[in-house]
C-alpha positions in Angstrom: 2.6 9.7 -72.6 -1.2 10.8 -71.1 -2.0 9.0 -68.2 -5.5 7.4 -68.1 -6.8 8.4 -64.9 -9.8 6.0 -63.3 -9.3 6.8 -60.1 -9.3 10.4 -58.9 -9.2 11.7 -54.9 -10.6 15.1 -55.9 -10.3 17.1 -52.0 -7.0 15.3 -50.5 -4.7 17.7 -47.9 -0.6 19.0 -47.7 0.8 19.8 -44.0 2.2 22.9 -44.2 5.7 22.6 -43.0 6.3 25.2 -40.0 8.5 27.2 -41.8 7.1 27.4 -45.0 5.4 30.6 -44.7 9.1 32.2 -43.4 10.9 30.5 -46.5 8.9 31.4 -49.3 7.4 34.9 -48.2 9.5 37.9 -48.7 11.6 38.9 -45.7 9.6 41.8 -44.5 6.5 40.2 -44.1 8.6 37.6 -42.1 7.6 39.2 -38.6 4.0 38.7 -39.4 4.0 35.4 -41.4 1.9 32.4 -39.8 3.8 30.1 -37.6 3.3 27.6 -35.3 2.9 28.6 -31.1 2.7 27.1 -28.0 -0.4 28.1 -26.4 -1.6 28.9 -22.8 -2.4 24.9 -21.9 1.0 23.9 -23.2 -0.3 22.6 -26.9 0.9 23.5 -30.3 -1.5 25.9 -31.8 -1.0 28.4 -35.1 -0.9 32.1 -35.2 -2.2 33.0 -38.2 -1.3 37.0 -37.6 0.0 38.7 -34.9 -3.0 38.9 -32.6 -5.1 35.8 -34.2 -4.5 32.7 -32.9 -6.3 29.3 -33.7 -8.7 28.4 -30.8 -7.6 25.4 -29.4 -9.4 24.1 -25.7 -7.9 22.6 -23.1 -8.0 19.0 -23.6 -7.2 19.4 -27.4 -4.2 17.7 -28.3 -3.3 20.5 -30.4 -2.3 21.0 -34.0 -0.8 17.5 -34.3 -4.5 15.8 -34.8 -4.7 17.7 -38.5 -2.5 14.7 -39.6 -3.8 11.9 -37.9 -5.0 10.2 -41.0 -7.4 7.0 -39.3 -8.7 8.7 -36.1 -12.0 8.8 -37.6 -12.2 4.7 -37.0 -10.0 5.2 -33.7 -6.9 3.8 -35.8 -4.5 6.7 -35.0 -3.8 8.0 -32.2 -3.4 11.9 -32.3 0.5 12.7 -32.8 2.0 15.1 -30.1 3.9 17.2 -31.8 2.6 18.7 -35.7 5.7 17.3 -37.0 5.2 13.8 -35.8 1.9 13.8 -38.4 1.4 11.9 -41.5 4.7 12.1 -43.9 2.9 12.5 -46.7 1.3 15.2 -45.8 4.2 17.4 -45.8 6.6 15.6 -48.4 5.2 13.9 -52.1 7.5 11.3 -51.6 5.7 9.7 -48.8 2.3 10.6 -49.9 2.8 8.3 -53.4 3.3 5.0 -51.9 -0.3 5.8 -50.1 -2.1 7.0 -52.8 -0.6 3.9 -55.0 -1.8 1.4 -51.9 -5.3 2.7 -51.9 -5.5 2.6 -56.6 -5.1 6.6 -56.9 -4.4 7.9 -59.7 -4.2 11.6 -59.0 -5.2 13.6 -55.7 -6.4 17.8 -56.0 -4.6 18.9 -52.6 -6.1 22.0 -50.5 -4.5 22.9 -47.6 -4.6 22.4 -43.3 -2.7 25.3 -42.0 -3.7 27.5 -44.8 -7.5 26.9 -44.3 -7.7 29.3 -41.5 -4.9 31.5 -43.0 -7.4 32.3 -45.9 -9.9 33.8 -43.3 -7.8 37.2 -43.2 -10.3 39.7 -43.5 -8.7 42.8 -42.7 -5.2 43.2 -44.6 -5.3 43.0 -47.8 -1.2 43.4 -48.6 -0.7 40.2 -46.2 -3.9 38.3 -47.5 -1.9 38.0 -51.0 2.1 37.6 -49.9 0.1 34.2 -47.3 -1.3 33.3 -50.3 1.4 33.8 -52.9 3.8 32.3 -50.3 1.6 29.2 -50.1 1.1 28.8 -53.6 4.3 29.1 -54.7 5.7 26.2 -52.1 2.6 24.3 -52.7 3.6 24.3 -56.7 7.2 22.7 -55.9 5.1 20.2 -53.4 3.7 19.2 -56.8 5.8 19.4 -59.5 7.6 15.9 -58.2 4.9 14.4 -59.3 2.8 16.6 -62.0 0.8 14.3 -63.5 -0.4 13.0 -60.0 -0.5 15.8 -58.2 -2.3 18.7 -58.6 -2.8 21.9 -56.1 -5.9 24.2 -55.8 -4.6 28.5 -55.5 -5.0 29.7 -52.4 -6.8 33.1 -53.3 -6.5 36.3 -50.9 -10.5 37.3 -50.7 -10.0 40.6 -48.7 -9.1 41.8 -52.0 -10.9 41.3 -55.7 -8.0 42.5 -57.5 -5.8 40.6 -55.3 -7.8 37.5 -55.8 -7.2 38.1 -59.6 -4.0 39.2 -59.6 -3.2 35.5 -57.8 -5.8 33.2 -60.1 -3.7 34.5 -62.8 -0.9 33.8 -61.6 -1.7 30.0 -60.5 -2.6 29.4 -63.5 -0.1 31.1 -66.0 3.2 30.8 -63.7 2.3 28.0 -61.7 -0.4 25.5 -64.2 -2.9 25.5 -61.7 -6.3 24.9 -63.0 -8.2 25.4 -59.4 -8.5 27.8 -56.9 -10.3 27.8 -53.7 -12.1 30.0 -51.6 -13.9 29.3 -47.9 -18.0 29.7 -48.2 -18.1 32.0 -45.3 -18.9 35.6 -46.4 -15.5 37.7 -46.2 -16.1 40.5 -43.6 -19.4 42.1 -44.3 -19.4 40.8 -48.1 -20.7 38.2 -49.3 -20.3 35.5 -52.1 -22.9 36.7 -54.0 -21.8 40.4 -53.5 -21.4 41.9 -56.9 -18.3 43.6 -56.2 -16.7 39.9 -56.3 -18.1 39.7 -60.1 -15.3 40.8 -61.8 -13.4 37.5 -59.9 -15.8 35.2 -61.0 -15.7 36.7 -64.7 -11.9 36.1 -64.3 -12.3 32.4 -63.6 -15.1 31.6 -66.4 -12.6 33.4 -69.1 -9.3 31.4 -67.6 -11.1 28.3 -67.3 -10.1 28.2 -63.6 -12.1 26.1 -61.7 -13.5 28.0 -58.1 -13.2 24.9 -55.0 -15.6 26.0 -52.2 -13.8 24.3 -48.8 -15.0 25.0 -45.9 -12.7 24.8 -42.7 -14.3 24.8 -38.6 -13.4 27.0 -35.6 -11.8 29.8 -37.7 -13.2 33.2 -36.6 -15.0 33.4 -39.2 -18.7 33.9 -39.9 -20.0 30.3 -39.6 -23.9 29.6 -39.3 -24.5 27.0 -36.4 -21.3 27.7 -34.8 -23.0 29.6 -32.2 -25.5 26.9 -31.1 -23.5 23.6 -31.1 -20.4 22.9 -29.0 -19.5 19.4 -28.9 -17.4 18.3 -32.2 -19.4 15.7 -34.1 -22.4 18.4 -33.8 -20.2 21.3 -34.5 -18.0 19.6 -37.4 -22.0 17.9 -38.7 -23.4 21.0 -38.8 -21.2 24.2 -39.8 -19.7 22.7 -42.7 -23.1 21.2 -43.9 -25.1 24.7 -43.3 -22.2 26.8 -44.8 -21.6 24.8 -47.8 -25.8 25.1 -48.8 -25.2 28.8 -48.3 -22.4 29.2 -50.7 -24.6 26.5 -52.9 -27.5 29.1 -53.2 -25.1 32.2 -53.4 -23.8 30.6 -56.3 -27.0 28.9 -57.9 -30.1 30.9 -56.6 -28.4 34.6 -56.2 -27.4 34.9 -59.7 -23.3 34.4 -60.0 -23.7 30.9 -62.3 -26.3 32.7 -64.0 -24.3 35.3 -65.0 -21.6 33.6 -65.5 -22.1 30.8 -67.2 -19.4 28.9 -68.1 -17.7 29.3 -64.0 -17.2 26.0 -63.1 -17.7 25.3 -59.0 -17.3 22.8 -57.0 -18.9 22.4 -52.9 -16.3 21.0 -51.2 -15.8 18.8 -47.4 -20.0 18.9 -46.6 -21.1 15.9 -48.1 -23.5 15.4 -51.0 -26.5 13.9 -50.1 -28.2 17.3 -49.2 -28.2 18.9 -52.3 -31.0 17.0 -54.2 -33.2 18.1 -51.7 -31.7 21.2 -51.9 -32.0 22.1 -55.5 -35.8 20.7 -55.5 -36.4 23.5 -52.9 -34.7 26.6 -54.9 -36.7 25.0 -57.9 -39.2 25.2 -56.2 -38.9 29.0 -55.1 -38.5 29.8 -59.0 -41.2 28.2 -60.6 -43.7 29.8 -58.1 -44.2 32.8 -59.9 -45.8 34.5 -56.1 -42.4 34.0 -54.8 -39.3 34.0 -57.4 -37.5 37.6 -57.0 -34.5 35.8 -58.1 -34.4 37.5 -61.5 -32.5 34.3 -62.8 -33.0 33.6 -66.2 -32.4 29.2 -65.9 -33.9 26.8 -63.2 -31.7 26.4 -60.1 -31.6 22.6 -61.0 -30.4 23.3 -65.0 -27.6 25.8 -63.7 -26.4 22.9 -61.1 -26.3 20.2 -63.9 -24.6 23.0 -66.6 -21.6 24.2 -63.9 -22.1 22.8 -60.6 -19.8 20.0 -59.2 -20.7 18.1 -55.8 -18.2 16.2 -53.0 -19.4 13.0 -51.5 -17.9 11.2 -48.9 -17.2 7.3 -49.4 -19.6 6.5 -46.1 -22.4 8.7 -47.6 -25.2 5.5 -48.2 -27.4 7.9 -50.3 -24.6 8.1 -52.8 -26.6 5.1 -54.8 -29.9 6.4 -54.8 -28.7 9.8 -56.0 -26.0 8.9 -58.4 -28.0 9.6 -61.5 -30.5 12.1 -60.8 -27.5 14.6 -59.6 -25.5 13.4 -62.8 -22.6 10.8 -62.2 -20.4 13.2 -64.3 -21.2 16.2 -61.2 -20.1 13.9 -58.7 -16.3 14.2 -56.6 -15.4 12.0 -53.6 -13.0 12.4 -51.4 -10.0 10.9 -49.2 -9.2 14.1 -46.8 -6.2 12.5 -45.8 -4.8 13.0 -44.2 -6.9 14.9 -41.5 -8.5 12.7 -38.8 -11.3 12.4 -40.6 -10.0 11.1 -43.6 -11.4 7.7 -45.0 -9.0 4.9 -45.4 -9.5 3.0 -48.8 -11.5 5.6 -50.2 -11.8 4.5 -52.8 -12.6 0.8 -51.9 -15.3 1.8 -49.7 -17.4 3.5 -52.7 -17.0 0.0 -54.9 -18.7 -1.6 -51.8 -22.0 0.5 -52.1 -23.1 -1.6 -54.9 -23.4 1.3 -57.9 -23.7 -0.1 -60.9 -20.3 -0.5 -62.9 -21.0 2.3 -65.7 -22.2 4.6 -62.7 -19.2 4.2 -60.8 -16.4 4.3 -63.2 -18.2 8.0 -63.9 -17.8 9.1 -60.0 -14.1 7.7 -59.6 -12.7 9.9 -62.0 -14.9 11.6 -64.7 -16.6 14.2 -62.4 -12.9 15.2 -60.9 -11.7 15.5 -64.7 -14.6 17.8 -65.6 -14.4 19.9 -63.3 -10.3 20.6 -62.6 -10.1 20.6 -66.6 -7.8 17.6 -66.6 -8.0 16.0 -70.1 
């Protein structure tokens, strides 16, 4: 029986068990596998690979904070240990009651620690092994509830060939519908670098959605990271600036124009900015003296043809912008179980006062269209 999806979380997260990479990677990689370590301040942090450790400043509560769902509203203290974090992040059987409590029919899942593993830029073999292990574990996490939990594959972007191979594996062997990449440049290579064209072509041919998902303090090049130091300012700026740059890469730098059946989603950075950004891109397309893009299609038309944007349930601009953006191109997210996640995100959206027909579209139709959930 086909489930009738009416409420879909387009961007939830899992919490990878501490030994997951050791359990799922080939033994020859075990000495280089990602793992939790204790830093000089006595706090748990994450070793992405030997010699590369996630920064964890003095005073931080450690990576246990990653599962402090409710901390955004000061309803939850930060766990002292990572394994004490929200149980639904580790265990699908604990997650489903949390989804049921908020009336969520399905969730599409992204990593937590894996967001930083995804930034390996100098070891293609290790990056591919890390991604394969994570994707296999995520598929096992989801298979307990195959009509409700859907994983987004991690792609080893340091190698185009490895990324295509992992995409094909995820789509054909694991049944995944989408993969995620970071918005940041991978080493010297931007997302619109022509060397990545074979990856976008493969995704288009497979009908495999590409989700752009950011993370802060990863060691990757990040717009604004050098200018702001407080958590609030860095979180506010870096996520959005990098996502705006990624949107320009796909829309104005020719990726979507070249691959018109590729589906692209911009996640984790809010959505209200996209309208003004598209207006500005259109202006530089329409003004003949400025337009050196070689695009064949107006940027806003490209967006409405194949792009999607995720709003946070606190964004009051959604009520004003929904019809302009296109209600079937809008996603929303709980960000469960992260500390900046939104408890009862569906209820928060319903309280915005959207027209019933628009509300119904936003709650599920955008996600079904982006992820190919038919």
